[in-house]
VOGUMAR-662476 format. One record per residue (C-alpha): residue number from 0; residue in one letter; x, y, z. Coordinates in Angstrom, 2 decimals, padded with zeros to 5 digits. Layout:
REM residues N
NODE | NUM | A | X | Y | Z .
...
***
This chain:
REM residues 346
NODE | 0 | M | 147.87 | 106.50 | 115.80 .
NODE | 1 | N | 151.07 | 108.56 | 115.86 .
NODE | 2 | P | 151.28 | 110.41 | 119.21 .
NODE | 3 | E | 153.37 | 113.14 | 117.63 .
NODE | 4 | N | 150.58 | 114.00 | 115.20 .
NODE | 5 | T | 147.70 | 113.45 | 117.61 .
NODE | 6 | S | 146.08 | 115.96 | 119.94 .
NODE | 7 | V | 142.71 | 116.69 | 121.52 .
NODE | 8 | L | 141.08 | 119.92 | 122.60 .
NODE | 9 | L | 138.95 | 119.32 | 125.68 .
NODE | 10 | I | 136.26 | 122.00 | 126.05 .
NODE | 11 | Y | 134.48 | 122.30 | 129.38 .
NODE | 12 | T | 131.21 | 124.22 | 129.17 .
NODE | 13 | G | 129.86 | 123.23 | 132.58 .
NODE | 14 | G | 127.58 | 120.55 | 133.95 .
NODE | 15 | T | 127.68 | 117.79 | 136.52 .
NODE | 16 | I | 130.83 | 116.13 | 135.20 .
NODE | 17 | G | 132.95 | 119.13 | 136.14 .
NODE | 18 | M | 131.85 | 119.42 | 139.75 .
NODE | 19 | I | 133.46 | 118.32 | 142.99 .
NODE | 20 | E | 132.17 | 118.27 | 146.51 .
NODE | 21 | N | 133.31 | 121.06 | 148.83 .
NODE | 22 | A | 134.84 | 119.27 | 151.80 .
NODE | 23 | E | 133.60 | 121.93 | 154.24 .
NODE | 24 | T | 130.04 | 122.55 | 153.00 .
NODE | 25 | G | 129.25 | 119.33 | 151.11 .
NODE | 26 | A | 127.91 | 121.43 | 148.21 .
NODE | 27 | L | 128.80 | 120.68 | 144.58 .
NODE | 28 | E | 131.03 | 123.29 | 142.99 .
NODE | 29 | N | 132.59 | 123.75 | 139.57 .
NODE | 30 | F | 136.29 | 122.94 | 139.61 .
NODE | 31 | N | 139.14 | 124.38 | 137.63 .
NODE | 32 | F | 140.62 | 122.25 | 134.88 .
NODE | 33 | E | 143.93 | 122.30 | 136.68 .
NODE | 34 | Q | 142.31 | 119.90 | 139.15 .
NODE | 35 | L | 141.35 | 117.47 | 136.41 .
NODE | 36 | Q | 144.64 | 115.58 | 136.59 .
NODE | 37 | K | 144.05 | 115.00 | 140.29 .
NODE | 38 | H | 140.62 | 113.45 | 139.82 .
NODE | 39 | V | 141.42 | 111.65 | 136.55 .
NODE | 40 | P | 145.08 | 110.58 | 136.84 .
NODE | 41 | E | 144.48 | 108.16 | 133.94 .
NODE | 42 | L | 144.74 | 111.16 | 131.60 .
NODE | 43 | Q | 148.51 | 111.04 | 132.10 .
NODE | 44 | R | 148.60 | 107.66 | 130.41 .
NODE | 45 | F | 147.57 | 109.13 | 127.06 .
NODE | 46 | T | 150.73 | 109.59 | 125.01 .
NODE | 47 | F | 149.45 | 112.56 | 123.02 .
NODE | 48 | R | 148.74 | 116.20 | 123.82 .
NODE | 49 | I | 145.48 | 117.11 | 125.55 .
NODE | 50 | D | 144.75 | 120.84 | 125.77 .
NODE | 51 | T | 141.83 | 122.38 | 127.59 .
NODE | 52 | Y | 139.48 | 125.32 | 127.21 .
NODE | 53 | Q | 137.07 | 126.28 | 129.96 .
NODE | 54 | F | 133.96 | 128.43 | 129.80 .
NODE | 55 | D | 134.32 | 131.16 | 132.40 .
NODE | 56 | P | 132.06 | 131.06 | 134.23 .
NODE | 57 | P | 130.88 | 127.50 | 133.55 .
NODE | 58 | M | 127.29 | 127.21 | 132.32 .
NODE | 59 | D | 124.58 | 125.00 | 133.72 .
NODE | 60 | S | 123.18 | 123.15 | 130.73 .
NODE | 61 | S | 119.70 | 124.55 | 131.37 .
NODE | 62 | D | 121.19 | 127.98 | 130.60 .
NODE | 63 | M | 122.67 | 126.79 | 127.29 .
NODE | 64 | D | 121.59 | 129.00 | 124.37 .
NODE | 65 | P | 122.49 | 129.86 | 120.76 .
NODE | 66 | E | 125.17 | 132.29 | 121.92 .
NODE | 67 | A | 126.95 | 129.42 | 123.67 .
NODE | 68 | W | 126.61 | 127.31 | 120.51 .
NODE | 69 | R | 128.20 | 130.12 | 118.50 .
NODE | 70 | K | 131.04 | 130.21 | 121.02 .
NODE | 71 | L | 131.62 | 126.47 | 120.66 .
NODE | 72 | V | 131.61 | 126.73 | 116.86 .
NODE | 73 | R | 134.10 | 129.59 | 117.05 .
NODE | 74 | I | 136.42 | 127.63 | 119.37 .
NODE | 75 | I | 136.33 | 124.58 | 117.10 .
NODE | 76 | S | 136.76 | 126.65 | 113.94 .
NODE | 77 | D | 139.69 | 128.67 | 115.33 .
NODE | 78 | N | 141.47 | 125.50 | 116.47 .
NODE | 79 | Y | 140.32 | 123.14 | 113.74 .
NODE | 80 | D | 143.69 | 122.59 | 112.06 .
NODE | 81 | Q | 145.59 | 122.15 | 115.34 .
NODE | 82 | Y | 143.75 | 119.12 | 116.72 .
NODE | 83 | T | 142.83 | 115.60 | 115.70 .
NODE | 84 | G | 139.49 | 115.83 | 117.45 .
NODE | 85 | F | 137.42 | 117.70 | 120.01 .
NODE | 86 | V | 135.70 | 116.59 | 123.21 .
NODE | 87 | I | 133.04 | 118.83 | 124.77 .
NODE | 88 | L | 132.12 | 118.32 | 128.43 .
NODE | 89 | H | 128.51 | 119.41 | 128.75 .
NODE | 90 | G | 125.56 | 119.15 | 131.12 .
NODE | 91 | T | 123.13 | 116.42 | 130.17 .
NODE | 92 | D | 119.85 | 118.36 | 130.18 .
NODE | 93 | T | 120.41 | 120.18 | 126.88 .
NODE | 94 | M | 123.25 | 118.11 | 125.44 .
NODE | 95 | A | 121.05 | 116.73 | 122.63 .
NODE | 96 | Y | 120.09 | 120.28 | 121.60 .
NODE | 97 | T | 123.73 | 121.39 | 121.51 .
NODE | 98 | A | 124.82 | 118.31 | 119.57 .
NODE | 99 | S | 122.01 | 118.82 | 117.06 .
NODE | 100 | A | 122.80 | 122.50 | 116.62 .
NODE | 101 | L | 126.53 | 121.86 | 116.11 .
NODE | 102 | S | 125.79 | 119.21 | 113.47 .
NODE | 103 | F | 124.20 | 121.92 | 111.31 .
NODE | 104 | M | 126.51 | 124.80 | 112.24 .
NODE | 105 | L | 129.73 | 122.86 | 111.50 .
NODE | 106 | E | 129.18 | 122.31 | 107.77 .
NODE | 107 | G | 131.92 | 120.27 | 106.14 .
NODE | 108 | L | 133.08 | 118.76 | 109.44 .
NODE | 109 | A | 135.68 | 116.05 | 108.86 .
NODE | 110 | K | 136.89 | 115.51 | 112.43 .
NODE | 111 | P | 135.26 | 114.03 | 115.54 .
NODE | 112 | V | 133.36 | 116.38 | 117.87 .
NODE | 113 | I | 132.30 | 114.25 | 120.84 .
NODE | 114 | L | 129.97 | 115.58 | 123.54 .
NODE | 115 | T | 129.92 | 113.80 | 126.86 .
NODE | 116 | G | 129.12 | 114.37 | 130.50 .
NODE | 117 | S | 127.98 | 112.43 | 133.52 .
NODE | 118 | Q | 125.14 | 111.79 | 135.92 .
NODE | 119 | L | 127.51 | 111.92 | 138.92 .
NODE | 120 | P | 130.33 | 114.49 | 139.42 .
NODE | 121 | I | 133.81 | 113.35 | 138.46 .
NODE | 122 | G | 134.97 | 113.80 | 142.05 .
NODE | 123 | V | 132.46 | 111.25 | 143.36 .
NODE | 124 | L | 133.68 | 107.70 | 143.94 .
NODE | 125 | R | 131.07 | 106.01 | 141.70 .
NODE | 126 | T | 131.16 | 108.65 | 138.97 .
NODE | 127 | D | 130.32 | 107.66 | 135.42 .
NODE | 128 | G | 132.17 | 110.74 | 134.21 .
NODE | 129 | K | 135.66 | 109.24 | 134.24 .
NODE | 130 | E | 134.80 | 106.39 | 131.86 .
NODE | 131 | N | 132.77 | 108.71 | 129.60 .
NODE | 132 | L | 135.65 | 111.20 | 129.41 .
NODE | 133 | L | 138.45 | 108.71 | 128.79 .
NODE | 134 | T | 136.53 | 106.80 | 126.10 .
NODE | 135 | S | 135.43 | 110.02 | 124.39 .
NODE | 136 | I | 139.06 | 111.11 | 124.14 .
NODE | 137 | E | 140.03 | 107.75 | 122.66 .
NODE | 138 | I | 137.21 | 107.95 | 120.09 .
NODE | 139 | A | 138.10 | 111.56 | 119.20 .
NODE | 140 | T | 141.64 | 110.45 | 118.26 .
NODE | 141 | S | 140.83 | 107.15 | 116.56 .
NODE | 142 | C | 141.79 | 107.00 | 112.89 .
NODE | 143 | H | 141.78 | 104.48 | 110.08 .
NODE | 144 | S | 145.08 | 103.16 | 108.74 .
NODE | 145 | N | 145.00 | 105.91 | 106.09 .
NODE | 146 | G | 144.94 | 108.55 | 108.81 .
NODE | 147 | H | 141.30 | 109.58 | 108.33 .
NODE | 148 | P | 139.20 | 109.93 | 111.49 .
NODE | 149 | I | 136.88 | 106.97 | 112.12 .
NODE | 150 | V | 133.99 | 109.17 | 113.28 .
NODE | 151 | P | 134.09 | 112.53 | 111.45 .
NODE | 152 | E | 130.83 | 113.90 | 112.83 .
NODE | 153 | V | 129.17 | 115.42 | 115.89 .
NODE | 154 | C | 128.35 | 112.67 | 118.39 .
NODE | 155 | I | 127.28 | 112.04 | 121.96 .
NODE | 156 | F | 129.10 | 109.39 | 123.96 .
NODE | 157 | F | 127.38 | 108.15 | 127.08 .
NODE | 158 | E | 127.37 | 104.89 | 129.02 .
NODE | 159 | N | 129.32 | 102.82 | 126.48 .
NODE | 160 | H | 127.43 | 104.04 | 123.42 .
NODE | 161 | L | 128.46 | 106.50 | 120.71 .
NODE | 162 | M | 125.42 | 108.07 | 119.05 .
NODE | 163 | R | 124.91 | 110.56 | 116.23 .
NODE | 164 | G | 124.31 | 113.85 | 118.01 .
NODE | 165 | N | 121.25 | 114.96 | 116.06 .
NODE | 166 | R | 119.58 | 111.58 | 116.56 .
NODE | 167 | T | 119.90 | 111.53 | 120.32 .
NODE | 168 | T | 117.50 | 112.33 | 123.16 .
NODE | 169 | K | 117.91 | 112.40 | 126.92 .
NODE | 170 | M | 115.47 | 109.82 | 128.22 .
NODE | 171 | N | 116.54 | 109.15 | 131.81 .
NODE | 172 | A | 117.35 | 111.60 | 134.59 .
NODE | 173 | E | 118.48 | 108.96 | 137.08 .
NODE | 174 | N | 120.25 | 106.04 | 135.39 .
NODE | 175 | F | 123.71 | 106.18 | 133.86 .
NODE | 176 | N | 122.30 | 105.32 | 130.42 .
NODE | 177 | A | 120.76 | 108.79 | 130.13 .
NODE | 178 | F | 120.66 | 108.99 | 126.32 .
NODE | 179 | R | 119.17 | 106.95 | 123.52 .
NODE | 180 | S | 119.20 | 107.08 | 119.75 .
NODE | 181 | F | 115.80 | 105.53 | 119.10 .
NODE | 182 | N | 115.61 | 105.88 | 115.33 .
NODE | 183 | Y | 119.22 | 105.35 | 114.30 .
NODE | 184 | P | 121.74 | 102.63 | 115.23 .
NODE | 185 | V | 124.59 | 103.49 | 117.59 .
NODE | 186 | L | 127.84 | 104.40 | 115.84 .
NODE | 187 | A | 130.01 | 102.47 | 118.28 .
NODE | 188 | S | 129.81 | 100.34 | 121.41 .
NODE | 189 | A | 132.55 | 100.41 | 124.02 .
NODE | 190 | G | 133.33 | 097.22 | 125.88 .
NODE | 191 | I | 136.72 | 095.57 | 126.14 .
NODE | 192 | H | 137.16 | 096.93 | 122.63 .
NODE | 193 | I | 135.46 | 099.85 | 120.91 .
NODE | 194 | K | 133.44 | 098.34 | 118.09 .
NODE | 195 | Y | 132.59 | 100.83 | 115.37 .
NODE | 196 | N | 129.49 | 100.47 | 113.22 .
NODE | 197 | N | 131.22 | 101.79 | 110.12 .
NODE | 198 | V | 128.18 | 101.34 | 107.86 .
NODE | 199 | Q | 126.23 | 103.91 | 109.89 .
NODE | 200 | I | 128.99 | 106.51 | 110.22 .
NODE | 201 | Q | 128.93 | 109.42 | 107.78 .
NODE | 202 | V | 131.94 | 109.22 | 105.48 .
NODE | 203 | H | 132.68 | 111.74 | 102.72 .
NODE | 204 | G | 134.97 | 110.68 | 099.93 .
NODE | 205 | N | 136.26 | 114.12 | 098.98 .
NODE | 206 | R | 138.34 | 116.24 | 101.32 .
NODE | 207 | R | 136.01 | 118.73 | 103.01 .
NODE | 208 | E | 136.70 | 122.19 | 104.32 .
NODE | 209 | L | 135.00 | 123.32 | 107.49 .
NODE | 210 | K | 132.44 | 126.03 | 106.92 .
NODE | 211 | P | 131.27 | 127.35 | 110.29 .
NODE | 212 | H | 127.85 | 128.99 | 110.59 .
NODE | 213 | Y | 126.78 | 131.45 | 113.27 .
NODE | 214 | L | 123.35 | 132.65 | 112.12 .
NODE | 215 | L | 120.41 | 131.32 | 114.14 .
NODE | 216 | D | 116.83 | 132.56 | 114.48 .
NODE | 217 | T | 115.01 | 131.53 | 117.65 .
NODE | 218 | N | 111.49 | 132.67 | 116.68 .
NODE | 219 | I | 110.25 | 129.10 | 117.07 .
NODE | 220 | A | 107.64 | 127.38 | 119.24 .
NODE | 221 | V | 106.98 | 123.77 | 120.18 .
NODE | 222 | L | 103.31 | 122.79 | 120.33 .
NODE | 223 | K | 102.58 | 119.42 | 121.93 .
NODE | 224 | L | 099.12 | 118.04 | 121.28 .
NODE | 225 | F | 097.01 | 116.41 | 123.97 .
NODE | 226 | P | 093.38 | 115.24 | 124.09 .
NODE | 227 | G | 091.18 | 118.24 | 124.86 .
NODE | 228 | I | 093.60 | 120.93 | 123.72 .
NODE | 229 | Q | 091.66 | 124.17 | 123.36 .
NODE | 230 | E | 091.44 | 126.49 | 120.39 .
NODE | 231 | N | 092.59 | 129.47 | 122.43 .
NODE | 232 | V | 095.79 | 127.60 | 123.38 .
NODE | 233 | V | 096.62 | 126.74 | 119.77 .
NODE | 234 | D | 095.69 | 130.25 | 118.70 .
NODE | 235 | A | 097.94 | 131.78 | 121.38 .
NODE | 236 | V | 100.93 | 129.83 | 120.07 .
NODE | 237 | L | 100.28 | 130.42 | 116.37 .
NODE | 238 | S | 099.60 | 134.15 | 116.88 .
NODE | 239 | T | 102.83 | 134.75 | 118.82 .
NODE | 240 | K | 104.41 | 137.97 | 117.61 .
NODE | 241 | G | 107.36 | 137.32 | 115.31 .
NODE | 242 | L | 106.75 | 133.56 | 115.14 .
NODE | 243 | K | 108.34 | 131.95 | 112.09 .
NODE | 244 | A | 108.12 | 128.20 | 112.73 .
NODE | 245 | V | 106.45 | 125.60 | 114.93 .
NODE | 246 | V | 107.47 | 122.06 | 115.80 .
NODE | 247 | L | 104.13 | 120.25 | 116.13 .
NODE | 248 | E | 104.38 | 117.16 | 118.34 .
NODE | 249 | T | 101.58 | 114.88 | 117.13 .
NODE | 250 | Y | 100.35 | 111.41 | 118.06 .
NODE | 251 | G | 101.68 | 108.13 | 116.69 .
NODE | 252 | S | 102.75 | 108.30 | 113.06 .
NODE | 253 | G | 101.86 | 111.98 | 112.75 .
NODE | 254 | N | 098.17 | 112.13 | 113.61 .
NODE | 255 | A | 096.20 | 115.05 | 115.04 .
NODE | 256 | P | 092.58 | 116.05 | 115.76 .
NODE | 257 | R | 090.35 | 116.52 | 112.73 .
NODE | 258 | K | 088.45 | 119.41 | 114.31 .
NODE | 259 | E | 087.60 | 122.09 | 111.79 .
NODE | 260 | W | 089.01 | 124.92 | 113.87 .
NODE | 261 | F | 092.33 | 123.11 | 114.38 .
NODE | 262 | L | 092.95 | 122.41 | 110.71 .
NODE | 263 | R | 091.84 | 125.94 | 109.82 .
NODE | 264 | R | 094.27 | 127.48 | 112.30 .
NODE | 265 | L | 097.14 | 125.43 | 110.90 .
NODE | 266 | H | 096.20 | 126.23 | 107.31 .
NODE | 267 | D | 095.97 | 129.96 | 108.03 .
NODE | 268 | A | 099.36 | 129.93 | 109.81 .
NODE | 269 | C | 101.00 | 128.14 | 106.88 .
NODE | 270 | E | 099.43 | 130.64 | 104.47 .
NODE | 271 | Q | 100.97 | 133.44 | 106.55 .
NODE | 272 | G | 104.44 | 131.94 | 106.04 .
NODE | 273 | I | 104.83 | 130.09 | 109.34 .
NODE | 274 | V | 106.62 | 126.78 | 108.81 .
NODE | 275 | I | 104.97 | 123.94 | 110.77 .
NODE | 276 | V | 106.89 | 120.66 | 111.08 .
NODE | 277 | N | 105.18 | 117.46 | 112.17 .
NODE | 278 | V | 107.18 | 115.21 | 114.54 .
NODE | 279 | T | 105.85 | 112.36 | 116.64 .
NODE | 280 | Q | 105.54 | 112.38 | 120.42 .
NODE | 281 | C | 106.63 | 108.73 | 120.42 .
NODE | 282 | S | 110.21 | 107.98 | 121.41 .
NODE | 283 | A | 110.69 | 105.73 | 118.38 .
NODE | 284 | G | 109.11 | 105.64 | 114.95 .
NODE | 285 | T | 108.49 | 108.02 | 112.09 .
NODE | 286 | V | 105.81 | 110.40 | 110.84 .
NODE | 287 | E | 103.89 | 109.03 | 107.85 .
NODE | 288 | M | 101.39 | 111.72 | 106.95 .
NODE | 289 | E | 099.81 | 109.75 | 104.12 .
NODE | 290 | R | 099.14 | 106.68 | 106.25 .
NODE | 291 | Y | 096.00 | 107.90 | 108.02 .
NODE | 292 | E | 093.41 | 110.48 | 107.07 .
NODE | 293 | T | 094.27 | 112.60 | 110.12 .
NODE | 294 | G | 097.86 | 112.96 | 108.97 .
NODE | 295 | Y | 096.83 | 113.52 | 105.37 .
NODE | 296 | Q | 094.66 | 116.45 | 106.42 .
NODE | 297 | L | 097.65 | 118.04 | 108.14 .
NODE | 298 | M | 099.59 | 117.72 | 104.91 .
NODE | 299 | Q | 096.69 | 119.34 | 103.03 .
NODE | 300 | A | 096.84 | 122.23 | 105.50 .
NODE | 301 | G | 100.49 | 122.83 | 104.61 .
NODE | 302 | V | 102.24 | 121.05 | 107.49 .
NODE | 303 | V | 105.68 | 119.61 | 106.66 .
NODE | 304 | C | 106.59 | 116.00 | 107.43 .
NODE | 305 | G | 109.38 | 115.75 | 110.00 .
NODE | 306 | Y | 109.90 | 112.01 | 109.38 .
NODE | 307 | D | 111.84 | 110.44 | 112.29 .
NODE | 308 | S | 113.39 | 113.68 | 113.54 .
NODE | 309 | T | 113.81 | 114.27 | 117.25 .
NODE | 310 | T | 112.25 | 117.44 | 118.61 .
NODE | 311 | E | 115.74 | 118.67 | 119.52 .
NODE | 312 | S | 116.93 | 118.23 | 115.95 .
NODE | 313 | A | 113.82 | 119.82 | 114.41 .
NODE | 314 | V | 114.09 | 122.87 | 116.67 .
NODE | 315 | T | 117.77 | 123.52 | 116.01 .
NODE | 316 | K | 117.50 | 122.80 | 112.28 .
NODE | 317 | L | 114.69 | 125.37 | 112.02 .
NODE | 318 | M | 116.83 | 127.89 | 113.93 .
NODE | 319 | F | 119.67 | 127.23 | 111.49 .
NODE | 320 | L | 117.55 | 127.54 | 108.33 .
NODE | 321 | L | 115.59 | 130.58 | 109.51 .
NODE | 322 | G | 118.84 | 132.23 | 110.54 .
NODE | 323 | H | 119.92 | 132.17 | 106.91 .
NODE | 324 | D | 116.80 | 134.06 | 105.83 .
NODE | 325 | Y | 115.50 | 131.36 | 103.54 .
NODE | 326 | L | 111.95 | 131.91 | 102.32 .
NODE | 327 | P | 109.31 | 129.67 | 103.96 .
NODE | 328 | A | 109.06 | 127.49 | 100.84 .
NODE | 329 | K | 112.82 | 126.85 | 100.93 .
NODE | 330 | V | 112.75 | 126.08 | 104.66 .
NODE | 331 | R | 109.95 | 123.57 | 104.08 .
NODE | 332 | E | 111.93 | 121.92 | 101.30 .
NODE | 333 | L | 115.12 | 121.65 | 103.40 .
NODE | 334 | M | 113.21 | 120.34 | 106.43 .
NODE | 335 | S | 112.11 | 117.44 | 104.24 .
NODE | 336 | R | 115.61 | 116.23 | 103.44 .
NODE | 337 | P | 118.63 | 115.40 | 105.60 .
NODE | 338 | L | 121.41 | 117.96 | 105.90 .
NODE | 339 | A | 123.53 | 116.13 | 108.49 .
NODE | 340 | G | 122.02 | 112.66 | 108.73 .
NODE | 341 | E | 119.28 | 113.87 | 111.07 .
NODE | 342 | I | 116.31 | 112.20 | 109.35 .
NODE | 343 | T | 115.53 | 109.08 | 107.34 .
NODE | 344 | T | 113.29 | 109.97 | 104.42 .
NODE | 345 | V | 113.06 | 106.57 | 102.75 .
***
């Protein structure tokens, strides 16, 4: 790494990592980036340029929305040629949604975009934020001997693990290891050394040009099945005005009730042009709609297999595809194949 040719843009959207305790009130408050050097003096030991961009006002991650994703894409696109990589400080609650959305919106990405955050504020003595931040910066600037970035994709780094963003889910609200990539191996593990799993990292042979996308359609619903779900509940979701797609969270490997009314409702919705994608409620595993009769009947009704997609990835991918005004048949086709490494189809 040549420090003269290396630089990072650090983007603070909000979240726990960027909070400090008010000495007078004891309340957690967002701090200005100018205070970052004070709380993370180790940043001065990096020999390359680190610039910062701060959302004003900072956003709690539960308020994160497509407009904020567009803003992030615009910031990265406008500064793409000036930096080696990008680190986004983000609240943990919706980090997996943001990472998934960016993986689709940043078509042609050839540089690292690393999202990270913390469970404890960076001003707290036992914070996990300092280690997450410093390692994310190191990963965002790491290159092969030929100068190409080691991890040219959207990732989440948390508690010593680098994960593909659109494969990641928040699974713990209390422990430091808040995120897991259940259906895809980690891209790197950080111990004394950062060990990269190069086989799993997306590498593109030809030089790619970034093609940012800003069109998203949020006319989507998530329907989670449970024993005893009533017809009026399913009907209320499927008859939502303006609805274009549904992420159907089924049991096991993609199974659902075989009740006549349920299959009829799904079939009618599909016939009306609503795209229904089948993902499993299980943390790990994949949907196999031909494995059991219950799943096969969903396929016969017109439901699309979501394979091993996370709900976060399925939701944001549907927003992305619908935003480009593809016909339902085209959306169904594209949901069945990976666009950014988000599903395993074989």
